[in-house]
Structure formats: structure tokens, C-alpha cells
C-alpha positions, 0 to 999 in steps of 0.5 A: 199491071200497076194501074187499073181503071175502075169502071165505076164512080162509086166512092165506097167501091173505090175505097174498098178496091184501093185498100185491097189492091194497094198491097200489090202495088196497084193504083186504082183510078175511077173511070170518072177521072177519064170522062168515061161514060156509063155503060149500058147494062142490057144483059141477062147475066151479071158477068156480061154486064160487068164485062161490058163495063170493063171493056168500055172503060179500057177502050176509052182509057187504053188501060187495064180496067175492071168492073163489078156487077151484083145483086140479090137473088131469091130462090122462090122467084127463080133468082129474081131480082138478080141483075135488075136488083138496083132498079127492081121497082122502077124498071130497067129504063129508070136507071138511077132516077130519084135519090138512093134511099127512095129507090132502095125503099121501093125495091125492098117493098116490091120484093117483100110483096113478091115473097109474101106467102112463100115458104122459101125465103132463102136468098143470096147476094151475088157479085162478079168482078171482071178484069180486062188487060185490054179492050179485046182481052179474050181471057178476062179475069173473072172472080165471083162471090156469094153471100147466103141468107134469108130475106125477111119482111121486117127491116132491121138495122141502120147500116149498109144499103140496098136490101141489107136491112131485109137480108138476114144471116141466120148463123149470126142472128143479124141482118147485113144492116146490123153488121159493122162495116168491117165485119160486113166487108170481110164476109160479103159477096163483094169482099169474097169476090175481091179477095179471089181477084187479089189472089188471081192478080198475085199470079199474073 
């Protein structure tokens, strides 16, 4: 497996995945280079959404493909917003409507409101990466990562994106948005999932 299609056009993800997989001699190519359409993500679990994206990219390109799906899960809300994290405030039908900063702000405002008055503010970021060797692969590689913390009402920090300014890491006394990128990537949910995937690929 020397060439992998990333079922995303996100430049940040592409850069991170390329850095981690380069030592294995694996070239990562974004699906946008092949004109692969965005996959629907109607499923109720992260792994089903990631698998749908990976299978679609592999079907269109004829190459092995992988995808990730991630979000934040609040304990007091039964794991919400979960798979709906990216469009929590605007509903699933909104997709990528509007600019990113505005979407993030609305999502955070809604989650702050939902947790207001809750004694339990524990939350975790979750990421799953799914890799298929071909479109019908019955044994996809599945790597998971969790990053535990607390959701706070007042944002702190200018880095990161999404819910990072509200995601406090008690052991560090900082939010995810207050961490330098290198430190964040070394301990984040996506970083952990990606390292697990790398270990799996070493034994392929």
C-alpha cells in the first residue's frame, strides 16, 4: 500500500496525515484531485460515517482510501453533540453553510446553553479513522482516539478551531485553544487515532 486517498479536502488534515505516513513510504492524495464528491454522513455513529466516506473515495478512485470522523461528546447530554458537532447549531441539513468562524461560534453558544446549570461538565473529543483497501473491503482498519477534558462556558485561547476555546484540559490548566499546534497534535484525539493507524499499517 504505497498510495492512499484521503476522503477529505481539508488542507490541515492532509498536512498532518502526510507527515505521519511519509516515514512508511505512503503517499497521501486528497480526494479533490480525483473529483470525488462529498459523501453523505447520515449515520448515527462516527465509524459508519467515516466508513461511508472511505468507501466512496475508494470506489471513485480505485485506490485504497481512508477517512476520519470526529466530534465532541458531553457526558451530561448523553454524548451530544457527537456526530452532529460540525453543524450542531444549524441542524444536519445546513452542512457547510456559512463561514467557519460563524458556524463555530453558533455551535459553542448552543453547547454552552445546553450545559448551563449542569454539575457535570465532563466532555471528550472523539476521532475514528477508517481505512479500506478496496471499496468492498470486509475488514477495514479502524483506529480510535479519545481526548478527555471539561467544557467551560467562557472561551480561552486563540488557537485551534471548533470547540477548542471551551475544551479545558484540567491536568494542564489550559484549553485546547491555548496549546501550541505541536503540543495539541501530540495529545489530541486525532493525533492518537492517527498514531494507532500508523501502527496498524506497519504490520500490513
